[in-house]
mmCIF file of the N, C-alpha and C atoms, coordinates in Angstrom:
data_MODEL
# 
_entry.id   MODEL 
# 
loop_
_atom_site.group_PDB 
_atom_site.id 
_atom_site.type_symbol 
_atom_site.label_atom_id 
_atom_site.label_alt_id 
_atom_site.label_comp_id 
_atom_site.label_asym_id 
_atom_site.label_entity_id 
_atom_site.label_seq_id 
_atom_site.pdbx_PDB_ins_code 
_atom_site.Cartn_x 
_atom_site.Cartn_y 
_atom_site.Cartn_z 
_atom_site.occupancy 
_atom_site.B_iso_or_equiv 
_atom_site.pdbx_formal_charge 
_atom_site.auth_seq_id 
_atom_site.auth_comp_id 
_atom_site.auth_asym_id 
_atom_site.auth_atom_id 
_atom_site.pdbx_PDB_model_num 
ATOM 1   N N  . MET A 1 1  ? 18.705  47.609 29.624  1.00 0.00 ? 1  MET A N  1 
ATOM 2   C CA . MET A 1 1  ? 18.014  47.046 28.473  1.00 0.00 ? 1  MET A CA 1 
ATOM 3   C C  . MET A 1 1  ? 16.565  47.497 28.503  1.00 0.00 ? 1  MET A C  1 
ATOM 4   N N  . TYR A 1 2  ? 15.842  47.285 27.427  1.00 0.00 ? 2  TYR A N  1 
ATOM 5   C CA . TYR A 1 2  ? 14.455  47.714 27.289  1.00 0.00 ? 2  TYR A CA 1 
ATOM 6   C C  . TYR A 1 2  ? 13.520  46.663 27.868  1.00 0.00 ? 2  TYR A C  1 
ATOM 7   N N  . THR A 1 3  ? 13.176  46.793 29.110  1.00 0.00 ? 3  THR A N  1 
ATOM 8   C CA . THR A 1 3  ? 12.336  45.790 29.764  1.00 0.00 ? 3  THR A CA 1 
ATOM 9   C C  . THR A 1 3  ? 10.844  46.071 29.624  1.00 0.00 ? 3  THR A C  1 
ATOM 10  N N  . ASN A 1 4  ? 10.474  47.238 29.123  1.00 0.00 ? 4  ASN A N  1 
ATOM 11  C CA . ASN A 1 4  ? 9.066   47.586 28.981  1.00 0.00 ? 4  ASN A CA 1 
ATOM 12  C C  . ASN A 1 4  ? 8.494   47.227 27.612  1.00 0.00 ? 4  ASN A C  1 
ATOM 13  N N  . ILE A 1 5  ? 9.287   46.675 26.736  1.00 0.00 ? 5  ILE A N  1 
ATOM 14  C CA . ILE A 1 5  ? 8.803   46.310 25.404  1.00 0.00 ? 5  ILE A CA 1 
ATOM 15  C C  . ILE A 1 5  ? 7.956   45.048 25.513  1.00 0.00 ? 5  ILE A C  1 
ATOM 16  N N  . LYS A 1 6  ? 6.717   45.145 25.022  1.00 0.00 ? 6  LYS A N  1 
ATOM 17  C CA . LYS A 1 6  ? 5.813   44.002 25.083  1.00 0.00 ? 6  LYS A CA 1 
ATOM 18  C C  . LYS A 1 6  ? 5.622   43.346 23.724  1.00 0.00 ? 6  LYS A C  1 
ATOM 19  N N  . ASN A 1 7  ? 5.696   44.118 22.657  1.00 0.00 ? 7  ASN A N  1 
ATOM 20  C CA . ASN A 1 7  ? 5.420   43.597 21.324  1.00 0.00 ? 7  ASN A CA 1 
ATOM 21  C C  . ASN A 1 7  ? 6.393   44.182 20.314  1.00 0.00 ? 7  ASN A C  1 
ATOM 22  N N  . LEU A 1 8  ? 6.677   43.390 19.304  1.00 0.00 ? 8  LEU A N  1 
ATOM 23  C CA . LEU A 1 8  ? 7.423   43.855 18.142  1.00 0.00 ? 8  LEU A CA 1 
ATOM 24  C C  . LEU A 1 8  ? 6.577   43.563 16.920  1.00 0.00 ? 8  LEU A C  1 
ATOM 25  N N  . LEU A 1 9  ? 6.477   44.520 16.039  1.00 0.00 ? 9  LEU A N  1 
ATOM 26  C CA . LEU A 1 9  ? 5.700   44.350 14.820  1.00 0.00 ? 9  LEU A CA 1 
ATOM 27  C C  . LEU A 1 9  ? 6.645   44.297 13.633  1.00 0.00 ? 9  LEU A C  1 
ATOM 28  N N  . PHE A 1 10 ? 6.349   43.398 12.719  1.00 0.00 ? 10 PHE A N  1 
ATOM 29  C CA . PHE A 1 10 ? 7.144   43.258 11.506  1.00 0.00 ? 10 PHE A CA 1 
ATOM 30  C C  . PHE A 1 10 ? 6.221   43.365 10.304  1.00 0.00 ? 10 PHE A C  1 
ATOM 31  N N  . ASP A 1 11 ? 6.645   44.070 9.303   1.00 0.00 ? 11 ASP A N  1 
ATOM 32  C CA . ASP A 1 11 ? 5.910   44.163 8.046   1.00 0.00 ? 11 ASP A CA 1 
ATOM 33  C C  . ASP A 1 11 ? 6.596   43.222 7.065   1.00 0.00 ? 11 ASP A C  1 
ATOM 34  N N  . PHE A 1 12 ? 6.057   42.018 6.933   1.00 0.00 ? 12 PHE A N  1 
ATOM 35  C CA . PHE A 1 12 ? 6.676   41.019 6.075   1.00 0.00 ? 12 PHE A CA 1 
ATOM 36  C C  . PHE A 1 12 ? 6.476   41.305 4.597   1.00 0.00 ? 12 PHE A C  1 
ATOM 37  N N  . GLY A 1 13 ? 5.265   41.638 4.222   1.00 0.00 ? 13 GLY A N  1 
ATOM 38  C CA . GLY A 1 13 ? 4.905   41.754 2.811   1.00 0.00 ? 13 GLY A CA 1 
ATOM 39  C C  . GLY A 1 13 ? 5.624   42.860 2.072   1.00 0.00 ? 13 GLY A C  1 
ATOM 40  N N  . GLY A 1 14 ? 6.642   42.510 1.330   1.00 0.00 ? 14 GLY A N  1 
ATOM 41  C CA . GLY A 1 14 ? 7.376   43.473 0.530   1.00 0.00 ? 14 GLY A CA 1 
ATOM 42  C C  . GLY A 1 14 ? 8.439   44.225 1.298   1.00 0.00 ? 14 GLY A C  1 
ATOM 43  N N  . VAL A 1 15 ? 8.559   43.964 2.598   1.00 0.00 ? 15 VAL A N  1 
ATOM 44  C CA . VAL A 1 15 ? 9.572   44.635 3.409   1.00 0.00 ? 15 VAL A CA 1 
ATOM 45  C C  . VAL A 1 15 ? 10.630  43.613 3.825   1.00 0.00 ? 15 VAL A C  1 
ATOM 46  N N  . ILE A 1 16 ? 10.246  42.643 4.623   1.00 0.00 ? 16 ILE A N  1 
ATOM 47  C CA . ILE A 1 16 ? 11.172  41.599 5.061   1.00 0.00 ? 16 ILE A CA 1 
ATOM 48  C C  . ILE A 1 16 ? 11.225  40.477 4.032   1.00 0.00 ? 16 ILE A C  1 
ATOM 49  N N  . ALA A 1 17 ? 10.076  40.101 3.527   1.00 0.00 ? 17 ALA A N  1 
ATOM 50  C CA . ALA A 1 17 ? 9.982   39.033 2.525   1.00 0.00 ? 17 ALA A CA 1 
ATOM 51  C C  . ALA A 1 17 ? 9.519   39.637 1.202   1.00 0.00 ? 17 ALA A C  1 
ATOM 52  N N  . SER A 1 18 ? 10.187  39.290 0.149   1.00 0.00 ? 18 SER A N  1 
ATOM 53  C CA . SER A 1 18 ? 9.801   39.770 -1.177  1.00 0.00 ? 18 SER A CA 1 
ATOM 54  C C  . SER A 1 18 ? 8.548   39.037 -1.637  1.00 0.00 ? 18 SER A C  1 
ATOM 55  N N  . LEU A 1 19 ? 7.601   39.800 -2.182  1.00 0.00 ? 19 LEU A N  1 
ATOM 56  C CA . LEU A 1 19 ? 6.362   39.207 -2.674  1.00 0.00 ? 19 LEU A CA 1 
ATOM 57  C C  . LEU A 1 19 ? 6.235   39.458 -4.169  1.00 0.00 ? 19 LEU A C  1 
ATOM 58  N N  . ASP A 1 20 ? 5.742   38.455 -4.868  1.00 0.00 ? 20 ASP A N  1 
ATOM 59  C CA . ASP A 1 20 ? 5.465   38.601 -6.298  1.00 0.00 ? 20 ASP A CA 1 
ATOM 60  C C  . ASP A 1 20 ? 3.979   38.908 -6.426  1.00 0.00 ? 20 ASP A C  1 
ATOM 61  N N  . LYS A 1 21 ? 3.643   40.191 -6.345  1.00 0.00 ? 21 LYS A N  1 
ATOM 62  C CA . LYS A 1 21 ? 2.236   40.594 -6.336  1.00 0.00 ? 21 LYS A CA 1 
ATOM 63  C C  . LYS A 1 21 ? 1.528   40.239 -7.639  1.00 0.00 ? 21 LYS A C  1 
ATOM 64  N N  . GLN A 1 22 ? 2.231   40.333 -8.750  1.00 0.00 ? 22 GLN A N  1 
ATOM 65  C CA . GLN A 1 22 ? 1.595   40.004 -10.022 1.00 0.00 ? 22 GLN A CA 1 
ATOM 66  C C  . GLN A 1 22 ? 1.224   38.532 -10.079 1.00 0.00 ? 22 GLN A C  1 
ATOM 67  N N  . ARG A 1 23 ? 2.048   37.694 -9.511  1.00 0.00 ? 23 ARG A N  1 
ATOM 68  C CA . ARG A 1 23 ? 1.741   36.262 -9.450  1.00 0.00 ? 23 ARG A CA 1 
ATOM 69  C C  . ARG A 1 23 ? 0.484   36.025 -8.623  1.00 0.00 ? 23 ARG A C  1 
ATOM 70  N N  . ALA A 1 24 ? 0.357   36.728 -7.505  1.00 0.00 ? 24 ALA A N  1 
ATOM 71  C CA . ALA A 1 24 ? -0.834  36.598 -6.670  1.00 0.00 ? 24 ALA A CA 1 
ATOM 72  C C  . ALA A 1 24 ? -2.070  37.090 -7.422  1.00 0.00 ? 24 ALA A C  1 
ATOM 73  N N  . ILE A 1 25 ? -1.950  38.225 -8.092  1.00 0.00 ? 25 ILE A N  1 
ATOM 74  C CA . ILE A 1 25 ? -3.072  38.758 -8.864  1.00 0.00 ? 25 ILE A CA 1 
ATOM 75  C C  . ILE A 1 25 ? -3.498  37.768 -9.941  1.00 0.00 ? 25 ILE A C  1 
ATOM 76  N N  . ASN A 1 26 ? -2.520  37.212 -10.643 1.00 0.00 ? 26 ASN A N  1 
ATOM 77  C CA . ASN A 1 26 ? -2.831  36.221 -11.679 1.00 0.00 ? 26 ASN A CA 1 
ATOM 78  C C  . ASN A 1 26 ? -3.552  35.012 -11.081 1.00 0.00 ? 26 ASN A C  1 
ATOM 79  N N  . ARG A 1 27 ? -3.105  34.571 -9.931  1.00 0.00 ? 27 ARG A N  1 
ATOM 80  C CA . ARG A 1 27 ? -3.711  33.399 -9.287  1.00 0.00 ? 27 ARG A CA 1 
ATOM 81  C C  . ARG A 1 27 ? -5.135  33.703 -8.834  1.00 0.00 ? 27 ARG A C  1 
ATOM 82  N N  . PHE A 1 28 ? -5.358  34.888 -8.271  1.00 0.00 ? 28 PHE A N  1 
ATOM 83  C CA . PHE A 1 28 ? -6.717  35.260 -7.872  1.00 0.00 ? 28 PHE A CA 1 
ATOM 84  C C  . PHE A 1 28 ? -7.638  35.284 -9.088  1.00 0.00 ? 28 PHE A C  1 
ATOM 85  N N  . LYS A 1 29 ? -7.150  35.764 -10.205 1.00 0.00 ? 29 LYS A N  1 
ATOM 86  C CA . LYS A 1 29 ? -7.951  35.755 -11.432 1.00 0.00 ? 29 LYS A CA 1 
ATOM 87  C C  . LYS A 1 29 ? -8.250  34.322 -11.872 1.00 0.00 ? 29 LYS A C  1 
ATOM 88  N N  . GLU A 1 30 ? -7.252  33.448 -11.766 1.00 0.00 ? 30 GLU A N  1 
ATOM 89  C CA . GLU A 1 30 ? -7.436  32.047 -12.162 1.00 0.00 ? 30 GLU A CA 1 
ATOM 90  C C  . GLU A 1 30 ? -8.550  31.373 -11.370 1.00 0.00 ? 30 GLU A C  1 
ATOM 91  N N  . ILE A 1 31 ? -8.675  31.716 -10.098 1.00 0.00 ? 31 ILE A N  1 
ATOM 92  C CA . ILE A 1 31 ? -9.696  31.051 -9.282  1.00 0.00 ? 31 ILE A CA 1 
ATOM 93  C C  . ILE A 1 31 ? -11.021 31.805 -9.283  1.00 0.00 ? 31 ILE A C  1 
ATOM 94  N N  . GLY A 1 32 ? -11.096 32.908 -10.053 1.00 0.00 ? 32 GLY A N  1 
ATOM 95  C CA . GLY A 1 32 ? -12.405 33.490 -10.271 1.00 0.00 ? 32 GLY A CA 1 
ATOM 96  C C  . GLY A 1 32 ? -12.641 34.938 -9.906  1.00 0.00 ? 32 GLY A C  1 
ATOM 97  N N  . LEU A 1 33 ? -11.658 35.623 -9.335  1.00 0.00 ? 33 LEU A N  1 
ATOM 98  C CA . LEU A 1 33 ? -11.873 37.029 -8.984  1.00 0.00 ? 33 LEU A CA 1 
ATOM 99  C C  . LEU A 1 33 ? -11.222 37.906 -10.054 1.00 0.00 ? 33 LEU A C  1 
ATOM 100 N N  . GLU A 1 34 ? -11.973 38.112 -11.128 1.00 0.00 ? 34 GLU A N  1 
ATOM 101 C CA . GLU A 1 34 ? -11.460 38.836 -12.293 1.00 0.00 ? 34 GLU A CA 1 
ATOM 102 C C  . GLU A 1 34 ? -11.096 40.283 -11.999 1.00 0.00 ? 34 GLU A C  1 
ATOM 103 N N  . ASN A 1 35 ? -11.824 40.927 -11.092 1.00 0.00 ? 35 ASN A N  1 
ATOM 104 C CA . ASN A 1 35 ? -11.569 42.338 -10.808 1.00 0.00 ? 35 ASN A CA 1 
ATOM 105 C C  . ASN A 1 35 ? -10.675 42.530 -9.576  1.00 0.00 ? 35 ASN A C  1 
ATOM 106 N N  . ILE A 1 36 ? -9.720  41.656 -9.384  1.00 0.00 ? 36 ILE A N  1 
ATOM 107 C CA . ILE A 1 36 ? -8.841  41.701 -8.219  1.00 0.00 ? 36 ILE A CA 1 
ATOM 108 C C  . ILE A 1 36 ? -8.122  43.044 -8.087  1.00 0.00 ? 36 ILE A C  1 
ATOM 109 N N  . GLU A 1 37 ? -7.840  43.705 -9.208  1.00 0.00 ? 37 GLU A N  1 
ATOM 110 C CA . GLU A 1 37 ? -7.144  44.984 -9.146  1.00 0.00 ? 37 GLU A CA 1 
ATOM 111 C C  . GLU A 1 37 ? -7.965  46.052 -8.421  1.00 0.00 ? 37 GLU A C  1 
ATOM 112 N N  . ASP A 1 38 ? -9.276  45.847 -8.294  1.00 0.00 ? 38 ASP A N  1 
ATOM 113 C CA . ASP A 1 38 ? -10.100 46.772 -7.514  1.00 0.00 ? 38 ASP A CA 1 
ATOM 114 C C  . ASP A 1 38 ? -9.780  46.683 -6.020  1.00 0.00 ? 38 ASP A C  1 
ATOM 115 N N  . TYR A 1 39 ? -9.155  45.590 -5.605  1.00 0.00 ? 39 TYR A N  1 
ATOM 116 C CA . TYR A 1 39 ? -8.884  45.348 -4.187  1.00 0.00 ? 39 TYR A CA 1 
ATOM 117 C C  . TYR A 1 39 ? -7.396  45.335 -3.842  1.00 0.00 ? 39 TYR A C  1 
ATOM 118 N N  . LEU A 1 40 ? -6.572  45.005 -4.804  1.00 0.00 ? 40 LEU A N  1 
ATOM 119 C CA . LEU A 1 40 ? -5.126  44.947 -4.581  1.00 0.00 ? 40 LEU A CA 1 
ATOM 120 C C  . LEU A 1 40 ? -4.420  45.762 -5.655  1.00 0.00 ? 40 LEU A C  1 
ATOM 121 N N  . ASN A 1 41 ? -3.493  46.577 -5.219  1.00 0.00 ? 41 ASN A N  1 
ATOM 122 C CA . ASN A 1 41 ? -2.634  47.236 -6.187  1.00 0.00 ? 41 ASN A CA 1 
ATOM 123 C C  . ASN A 1 41 ? -1.222  47.283 -5.621  1.00 0.00 ? 41 ASN A C  1 
ATOM 124 N N  . GLU A 1 42 ? -0.353  47.954 -6.296  1.00 0.00 ? 42 GLU A N  1 
ATOM 125 C CA . GLU A 1 42 ? 1.059   47.974 -5.917  1.00 0.00 ? 42 GLU A CA 1 
ATOM 126 C C  . GLU A 1 42 ? 1.284   48.516 -4.502  1.00 0.00 ? 42 GLU A C  1 
ATOM 127 N N  . TYR A 1 43 ? 0.438   49.436 -4.056  1.00 0.00 ? 43 TYR A N  1 
ATOM 128 C CA . TYR A 1 43 ? 0.709   50.127 -2.798  1.00 0.00 ? 43 TYR A CA 1 
ATOM 129 C C  . TYR A 1 43 ? -0.354  49.952 -1.719  1.00 0.00 ? 43 TYR A C  1 
ATOM 130 N N  . ARG A 1 44 ? -1.520  49.478 -2.088  1.00 0.00 ? 44 ARG A N  1 
ATOM 131 C CA . ARG A 1 44 ? -2.623  49.489 -1.125  1.00 0.00 ? 44 ARG A CA 1 
ATOM 132 C C  . ARG A 1 44 ? -3.581  48.327 -1.348  1.00 0.00 ? 44 ARG A C  1 
ATOM 133 N N  . GLN A 1 45 ? -4.182  47.904 -0.259  1.00 0.00 ? 45 GLN A N  1 
ATOM 134 C CA . GLN A 1 45 ? -5.249  46.918 -0.310  1.00 0.00 ? 45 GLN A CA 1 
ATOM 135 C C  . GLN A 1 45 ? -6.532  47.614 0.109   1.00 0.00 ? 45 GLN A C  1 
ATOM 136 N N  . SER A 1 46 ? -7.656  47.082 -0.342  1.00 0.00 ? 46 SER A N  1 
ATOM 137 C CA . SER A 1 46 ? -8.936  47.640 0.074   1.00 0.00 ? 46 SER A CA 1 
ATOM 138 C C  . SER A 1 46 ? -9.953  46.517 0.218   1.00 0.00 ? 46 SER A C  1 
ATOM 139 N N  . GLY A 1 47 ? -11.137 46.886 0.687   1.00 0.00 ? 47 GLY A N  1 
ATOM 140 C CA . GLY A 1 47 ? -12.202 45.897 0.839   1.00 0.00 ? 47 GLY A CA 1 
ATOM 141 C C  . GLY A 1 47 ? -11.823 44.784 1.797   1.00 0.00 ? 47 GLY A C  1 
ATOM 142 N N  . ILE A 1 48 ? -12.203 43.581 1.435   1.00 0.00 ? 48 ILE A N  1 
ATOM 143 C CA . ILE A 1 48 ? -11.981 42.438 2.333   1.00 0.00 ? 48 ILE A CA 1 
ATOM 144 C C  . ILE A 1 48 ? -10.505 42.158 2.572   1.00 0.00 ? 48 ILE A C  1 
ATOM 145 N N  . PHE A 1 49 ? -9.652  42.497 1.626   1.00 0.00 ? 49 PHE A N  1 
ATOM 146 C CA . PHE A 1 49 ? -8.220  42.261 1.796   1.00 0.00 ? 49 PHE A CA 1 
ATOM 147 C C  . PHE A 1 49 ? -7.649  43.146 2.903   1.00 0.00 ? 49 PHE A C  1 
ATOM 148 N N  . LEU A 1 50 ? -8.062  44.401 2.924   1.00 0.00 ? 50 LEU A N  1 
ATOM 149 C CA . LEU A 1 50 ? -7.622  45.312 3.982   1.00 0.00 ? 50 LEU A CA 1 
ATOM 150 C C  . LEU A 1 50 ? -8.250  44.927 5.314   1.00 0.00 ? 50 LEU A C  1 
ATOM 151 N N  . GLU A 1 51 ? -9.531  44.581 5.293   1.00 0.00 ? 51 GLU A N  1 
ATOM 152 C CA . GLU A 1 51 ? -10.205 44.170 6.531   1.00 0.00 ? 51 GLU A CA 1 
ATOM 153 C C  . GLU A 1 51 ? -9.517  42.956 7.145   1.00 0.00 ? 51 GLU A C  1 
ATOM 154 N N  . TYR A 1 52 ? -9.123  42.015 6.313   1.00 0.00 ? 52 TYR A N  1 
ATOM 155 C CA . TYR A 1 52 ? -8.449  40.806 6.802   1.00 0.00 ? 52 TYR A CA 1 
ATOM 156 C C  . TYR A 1 52 ? -7.062  41.147 7.352   1.00 0.00 ? 52 TYR A C  1 
ATOM 157 N N  . GLU A 1 53 ? -6.337  41.972 6.620   1.00 0.00 ? 53 GLU A N  1 
ATOM 158 C CA . GLU A 1 53 ? -4.997  42.359 7.079   1.00 0.00 ? 53 GLU A CA 1 
ATOM 159 C C  . GLU A 1 53 ? -5.052  43.098 8.411   1.00 0.00 ? 53 GLU A C  1 
ATOM 160 N N  . GLU A 1 54 ? -6.066  43.914 8.598   1.00 0.00 ? 54 GLU A N  1 
ATOM 161 C CA . GLU A 1 54 ? -6.188  44.693 9.828   1.00 0.00 ? 54 GLU A CA 1 
ATOM 162 C C  . GLU A 1 54 ? -6.848  43.922 10.965  1.00 0.00 ? 54 GLU A C  1 
ATOM 163 N N  . GLY A 1 55 ? -7.245  42.672 10.710  1.00 0.00 ? 55 GLY A N  1 
ATOM 164 C CA . GLY A 1 55 ? -7.848  41.851 11.747  1.00 0.00 ? 55 GLY A CA 1 
ATOM 165 C C  . GLY A 1 55 ? -9.311  42.172 12.003  1.00 0.00 ? 55 GLY A C  1 
ATOM 166 N N  . LYS A 1 56 ? -9.947  42.887 11.095  1.00 0.00 ? 56 LYS A N  1 
ATOM 167 C CA . LYS A 1 56 ? -11.365 43.227 11.266  1.00 0.00 ? 56 LYS A CA 1 
ATOM 168 C C  . LYS A 1 56 ? -12.277 42.061 10.917  1.00 0.00 ? 56 LYS A C  1 
ATOM 169 N N  . ILE A 1 57 ? -11.787 41.140 10.099  1.00 0.00 ? 57 ILE A N  1 
ATOM 170 C CA . ILE A 1 57 ? -12.509 39.898 9.805   1.00 0.00 ? 57 ILE A CA 1 
ATOM 171 C C  . ILE A 1 57 ? -11.540 38.745 9.974   1.00 0.00 ? 57 ILE A C  1 
ATOM 172 N N  . ASN A 1 58 ? -12.065 37.584 10.323  1.00 0.00 ? 58 ASN A N  1 
ATOM 173 C CA . ASN A 1 58 ? -11.205 36.409 10.485  1.00 0.00 ? 58 ASN A CA 1 
ATOM 174 C C  . ASN A 1 58 ? -11.097 35.655 9.155   1.00 0.00 ? 58 ASN A C  1 
ATOM 175 N N  . ALA A 1 59 ? -10.327 34.597 9.155   1.00 0.00 ? 59 ALA A N  1 
ATOM 176 C CA . ALA A 1 59 ? -10.078 33.842 7.919   1.00 0.00 ? 59 ALA A CA 1 
ATOM 177 C C  . ALA A 1 59 ? -11.378 33.300 7.325   1.00 0.00 ? 59 ALA A C  1 
ATOM 178 N N  . SER A 1 60 ? -12.227 32.746 8.150   1.00 0.00 ? 60 SER A N  1 
ATOM 179 C CA . SER A 1 60 ? -13.482 32.176 7.660   1.00 0.00 ? 60 SER A CA 1 
ATOM 180 C C  . SER A 1 60 ? -14.347 33.246 6.998   1.00 0.00 ? 60 SER A C  1 
ATOM 181 N N  . GLU A 1 61 ? -14.414 34.419 7.613   1.00 0.00 ? 61 GLU A N  1 
ATOM 182 C CA . GLU A 1 61 ? -15.184 35.528 7.039   1.00 0.00 ? 61 GLU A CA 1 
ATOM 183 C C  . GLU A 1 61 ? -14.566 35.998 5.720   1.00 0.00 ? 61 GLU A C  1 
ATOM 184 N N  . PHE A 1 62 ? -13.240 36.010 5.678   1.00 0.00 ? 62 PHE A N  1 
ATOM 185 C CA . PHE A 1 62 ? -12.551 36.401 4.450   1.00 0.00 ? 62 PHE A CA 1 
ATOM 186 C C  . PHE A 1 62 ? -12.861 35.418 3.323   1.00 0.00 ? 62 PHE A C  1 
ATOM 187 N N  . TYR A 1 63 ? -12.767 34.129 3.599   1.00 0.00 ? 63 TYR A N  1 
ATOM 188 C CA . TYR A 1 63 ? -13.044 33.117 2.577   1.00 0.00 ? 63 TYR A CA 1 
ATOM 189 C C  . TYR A 1 63 ? -14.466 33.266 2.038   1.00 0.00 ? 63 TYR A C  1 
ATOM 190 N N  . ASP A 1 64 ? -15.415 33.417 2.949   1.00 0.00 ? 64 ASP A N  1 
ATOM 191 C CA . ASP A 1 64 ? -16.818 33.554 2.529   1.00 0.00 ? 64 ASP A CA 1 
ATOM 192 C C  . ASP A 1 64 ? -17.022 34.819 1.690   1.00 0.00 ? 64 ASP A C  1 
ATOM 193 N N  . ALA A 1 65 ? -16.416 35.924 2.113   1.00 0.00 ? 65 ALA A N  1 
ATOM 194 C CA . ALA A 1 65 ? -16.547 37.178 1.371   1.00 0.00 ? 65 ALA A CA 1 
ATOM 195 C C  . ALA A 1 65 ? -15.861 37.077 0.011   1.00 0.00 ? 65 ALA A C  1 
ATOM 196 N N  . PHE A 1 66 ? -14.740 36.365 -0.045  1.00 0.00 ? 66 PHE A N  1 
ATOM 197 C CA . PHE A 1 66 ? -14.041 36.173 -1.314  1.00 0.00 ? 66 PHE A CA 1 
ATOM 198 C C  . PHE A 1 66 ? -14.923 35.404 -2.293  1.00 0.00 ? 66 PHE A C  1 
ATOM 199 N N  . ARG A 1 67 ? -15.508 34.316 -1.823  1.00 0.00 ? 67 ARG A N  1 
ATOM 200 C CA . ARG A 1 67 ? -16.392 33.522 -2.677  1.00 0.00 ? 67 ARG A CA 1 
ATOM 201 C C  . ARG A 1 67 ? -17.572 34.351 -3.183  1.00 0.00 ? 67 ARG A C  1 
ATOM 202 N N  . LYS A 1 68 ? -18.080 35.218 -2.330  1.00 0.00 ? 68 LYS A N  1 
ATOM 203 C CA . LYS A 1 68 ? -19.200 36.080 -2.731  1.00 0.00 ? 68 LYS A CA 1 
ATOM 204 C C  . LYS A 1 68 ? -18.739 37.063 -3.819  1.00 0.00 ? 68 LYS A C  1 
ATOM 205 N N  . LEU A 1 69 ? -17.556 37.672 -3.639  1.00 0.00 ? 69 LEU A N  1 
ATOM 206 C CA . LEU A 1 69 ? -17.029 38.594 -4.652  1.00 0.00 ? 69 LEU A CA 1 
ATOM 207 C C  . LEU A 1 69 ? -16.802 37.890 -5.979  1.00 0.00 ? 69 LEU A C  1 
ATOM 208 N N  . ALA A 1 70 ? -16.295 36.663 -5.903  1.00 0.00 ? 70 ALA A N  1 
ATOM 209 C CA . ALA A 1 70 ? -16.009 35.889 -7.115  1.00 0.00 ? 70 ALA A CA 1 
ATOM 210 C C  . ALA A 1 70 ? -17.274 35.249 -7.694  1.00 0.00 ? 70 ALA A C  1 
ATOM 211 N N  . GLU A 1 71 ? -18.358 35.332 -6.940  1.00 0.00 ? 71 GLU A N  1 
ATOM 212 C CA . GLU A 1 71 ? -19.627 34.726 -7.344  1.00 0.00 ? 71 GLU A CA 1 
ATOM 213 C C  . GLU A 1 71 ? -19.462 33.239 -7.649  1.00 0.00 ? 71 GLU A C  1 
ATOM 214 N N  . ASN A 1 72 ? -18.741 32.563 -6.741  1.00 0.00 ? 72 ASN A N  1 
ATOM 215 C CA . ASN A 1 72 ? -18.488 31.134 -6.908  1.00 0.00 ? 72 ASN A CA 1 
ATOM 216 C C  . ASN A 1 72 ? -18.338 30.492 -5.530  1.00 0.00 ? 72 ASN A C  1 
ATOM 217 N N  . ASP A 1 73 ? -19.341 29.756 -5.108  1.00 0.00 ? 73 ASP A N  1 
ATOM 218 C CA . ASP A 1 73 ? -19.311 29.098 -3.801  1.00 0.00 ? 73 ASP A CA 1 
ATOM 219 C C  . ASP A 1 73 ? -18.429 27.859 -3.776  1.00 0.00 ? 73 ASP A C  1 
ATOM 220 N N  . ASP A 1 74 ? -17.899 27.449 -4.919  1.00 0.00 ? 74 ASP A N  1 
ATOM 221 C CA . ASP A 1 74 ? -17.110 26.217 -4.995  1.00 0.00 ? 74 ASP A CA 1 
ATOM 222 C C  . ASP A 1 74 ? -15.605 26.435 -4.826  1.00 0.00 ? 74 ASP A C  1 
ATOM 223 N N  . ILE A 1 75 ? -15.165 27.675 -4.647  1.00 0.00 ? 75 ILE A N  1 
ATOM 224 C CA . ILE A 1 75 ? -13.730 27.933 -4.450  1.00 0.00 ? 75 ILE A CA 1 
ATOM 225 C C  . ILE A 1 75 ? -13.367 27.476 -3.037  1.00 0.00 ? 75 ILE A C  1 
ATOM 226 N N  . SER A 1 76 ? -12.342 26.638 -2.956  1.00 0.00 ? 76 SER A N  1 
ATOM 227 C CA . SER A 1 76 ? -11.957 26.099 -1.637  1.00 0.00 ? 76 SER A CA 1 
ATOM 228 C C  . SER A 1 76 ? -11.110 27.107 -0.859  1.00 0.00 ? 76 SER A C  1 
ATOM 229 N N  . ASP A 1 77 ? -11.094 26.930 0.449   1.00 0.00 ? 77 ASP A N  1 
ATOM 230 C CA . ASP A 1 77 ? -10.244 27.767 1.294   1.00 0.00 ? 77 ASP A CA 1 
ATOM 231 C C  . ASP A 1 77 ? -8.779  27.625 0.877   1.00 0.00 ? 77 ASP A C  1 
ATOM 232 N N  . SER A 1 78 ? -8.376  26.401 0.541   1.00 0.00 ? 78 SER A N  1 
ATOM 233 C CA . SER A 1 78 ? -6.970  26.186 0.170   1.00 0.00 ? 78 SER A CA 1 
ATOM 234 C C  . SER A 1 78 ? -6.624  26.862 -1.147  1.00 0.00 ? 78 SER A C  1 
ATOM 235 N N  . ASP A 1 79 ? -7.585  26.938 -2.077  1.00 0.00 ? 79 ASP A N  1 
ATOM 236 C CA . ASP A 1 79 ? -7.339  27.669 -3.324  1.00 0.00 ? 79 ASP A CA 1 
ATOM 237 C C  . ASP A 1 79 ? -7.133  29.161 -3.046  1.00 0.00 ? 79 ASP A C  1 
ATOM 238 N N  . ILE A 1 80 ? -7.936  29.707 -2.153  1.00 0.00 ? 80 ILE A N  1 
ATOM 239 C CA . ILE A 1 80 ? -7.787  31.109 -1.782  1.00 0.00 ? 80 ILE A CA 1 
ATOM 240 C C  . ILE A 1 80 ? -6.449  31.327 -1.086  1.00 0.00 ? 80 ILE A C  1 
ATOM 241 N N  . ASP A 1 81 ? -6.078  30.429 -0.184  1.00 0.00 ? 81 ASP A N  1 
ATOM 242 C CA . ASP A 1 81 ? -4.786  30.534 0.483   1.00 0.00 ? 81 ASP A CA 1 
ATOM 243 C C  . ASP A 1 81 ? -3.627  30.467 -0.508  1.00 0.00 ? 81 ASP A C  1 
ATOM 244 N N  . SER A 1 82 ? -3.732  29.593 -1.490  1.00 0.00 ? 82 SER A N  1 
ATOM 245 C CA . SER A 1 82 ? -2.618  29.452 -2.441  1.00 0.00 ? 82 SER A CA 1 
ATOM 246 C C  . SER A 1 82 ? -2.461  30.694 -3.315  1.00 0.00 ? 82 SER A C  1 
ATOM 247 N N  . ALA A 1 83 ? -3.561  31.392 -3.535  1.00 0.00 ? 83 ALA A N  1 
ATOM 248 C CA . ALA A 1 83 ? -3.481  32.632 -4.319  1.00 0.00 ? 83 ALA A CA 1 
ATOM 249 C C  . ALA A 1 83 ? -2.800  33.714 -3.511  1.00 0.00 ? 83 ALA A C  1 
# 
């Protein structure tokens, strides 16, 4: 058996679990990020979304950066999570 395997990686988003990306885009717009398509598209993420996915920023940094992009300090962490 393979005793040297230490980690297994899974790509959940759109591979193992189906995602409704348009629903997410609509929700991000609802909470204030009108130009969400600049950061998310059908095949790629960029900016803070990519940084967060790659682990370059933590959740708190992502939330703060999201609020800055949306120019709204009143968006809650849970609203961002729900989007």
